[in-house]
ZALO-17394 format. One record per atom (N, C-alpha, C): z, y, x; residue number from 1; atom name. Coordinates in nm, 4 decimals. Layout:
R        z        y        x   i at
R        Z        Y        X NUM CA
...
//
This chain:
R        z        y        x   i at
R   1.7848  -1.3088  -0.5481   1  N
R   1.6718  -1.3327  -0.6406   1 CA
R   1.6024  -1.1998  -0.6735   1  C
R   1.4758  -1.2089  -0.7121   2  N
R   1.3999  -1.0874  -0.7435   2 CA
R   1.4355  -1.0402  -0.8841   2  C
R   1.4720  -0.9124  -0.8954   3  N
R   1.5068  -0.8581  -1.0268   3 CA
R   1.3815  -0.8103  -1.0990   3  C
R   1.3927  -0.7883  -1.2300   4  N
R   1.2767  -0.7442  -1.3080   4 CA
R   1.2286  -0.6081  -1.2591   4  C
R   1.3247  -0.5225  -1.2193   5  N
R   1.2885  -0.3884  -1.1715   5 CA
R   1.2091  -0.4005  -1.0421   5  C
R   1.2548  -0.4867  -0.9520   6  N
R   1.1855  -0.5049  -0.8245   6 CA
R   1.0457  -0.5584  -0.8483   6  C
R   1.0335  -0.6536  -0.9425   7  N
R   0.9018  -0.7106  -0.9726   7 CA
R   0.8093  -0.6034  -1.0273   7  C
R   0.8615  -0.5200  -1.1178   8  N
R   0.7804  -0.4123  -1.1768   8 CA
R   0.7335  -0.3164  -1.0696   8  C
R   0.8241  -0.2829  -0.9772   9  N
R   0.7877  -0.1902  -0.8693   9 CA
R   0.6775  -0.2500  -0.7828   9  C
R   0.6867  -0.3806  -0.7555  10  N
R   0.5838  -0.4464  -0.6732  10 CA
R   0.4487  -0.4397  -0.7430  10  C
R   0.4479  -0.4593  -0.8740  11  N
R   0.3219  -0.4555  -0.9500  11 CA
R   0.2613  -0.3158  -0.9433  11  C
R   0.3465  -0.2130  -0.9614  12  N
R   0.2979  -0.0742  -0.9579  12 CA
R   0.2443  -0.0405  -0.8195  12  C
R   0.3190  -0.0793  -0.7158  13  N
R   0.2757  -0.0510  -0.5781  13 CA
R   0.1446  -0.1233  -0.5493  13  C
R   0.1343  -0.2471  -0.5926  14  N
R   0.0121  -0.3244  -0.5690  14 CA
R  -0.1077  -0.2584  -0.6356  14  C
R  -0.0909  -0.2127  -0.7602  15  N
R  -0.2010  -0.1466  -0.8313  15 CA
R  -0.2400  -0.0182  -0.7601  15  C
R  -0.1402   0.0564  -0.7115  16  N
R  -0.1677   0.1824  -0.6411  16 CA
R  -0.2448   0.1559  -0.5127  16  C
R  -0.2020   0.0534  -0.4380  17  N
R  -0.2692   0.0200  -0.3118  17 CA
R  -0.4142  -0.0189  -0.3388  17  C
R  -0.4363  -0.1013  -0.4427  18  N
R  -0.5729  -0.1434  -0.4749  18 CA
R  -0.6578  -0.0222  -0.5095  18  C
R  -0.6005   0.0731  -0.5829  19  N
R  -0.6738   0.1946  -0.6199  19 CA
R  -0.7121   0.2738  -0.4963  19  C
R  -0.6171   0.2879  -0.4032  20  N
R  -0.6448   0.3641  -0.2807  20 CA
R  -0.7538   0.2959  -0.1992  20  C
R  -0.7492   0.1628  -0.1929  21  N
R  -0.8500   0.0881  -0.1168  21 CA
R  -0.9883   0.1115  -0.1772  21  C
R  -0.9971   0.1088  -0.3098  22  N
R  -1.1265   0.1310  -0.3753  22 CA
R  -1.1792   0.2694  -0.3418  22  C
R  -1.0917   0.3700  -0.3409  23  N
R  -1.1330   0.5073  -0.3093  23 CA
R  -1.1868   0.5144  -0.1669  23  C
R  -1.1179   0.4484  -0.0735  24  N
R  -1.1612   0.4502   0.0671  24 CA
R  -1.2971   0.3828   0.0810  24  C
R  -1.3153   0.2698   0.0142  25  N
R  -1.4426   0.1966   0.0228  25 CA
R  -1.5560   0.2822  -0.0316  25  C
R  -1.5339   0.3458  -0.1466  26  N
R  -1.6378   0.4301  -0.2071  26 CA
R  -1.6693   0.5476  -0.1159  26  C
R  -1.5668   0.6070  -0.0560  27  N
R  -1.5873   0.7219   0.0331  27 CA
R  -1.6702   0.6803   0.1545  27  C
R  -1.6421   0.5621   0.2081  28  N
R  -1.7155   0.5157   0.3262  28 CA
R  -1.8602   0.4854   0.2908  28  C
R  -1.8843   0.4338   0.1688  29  N
R  -2.0214   0.4018   0.1278  29 CA
R  -2.1035   0.5295   0.1170  29  C
R  -2.0405   0.6381   0.0723  30  N
R  -2.1110   0.7666   0.0614  30 CA
R  -2.1317   0.8220   0.2008  30  C
//
């Protein structure tokens, strides 16, 4: 089963990935 720590890590990783994607998109638009 998924532990609370694992779930928290997934949320943090997901937020980080979304942030990186936004940076790449903005860089490409420029």
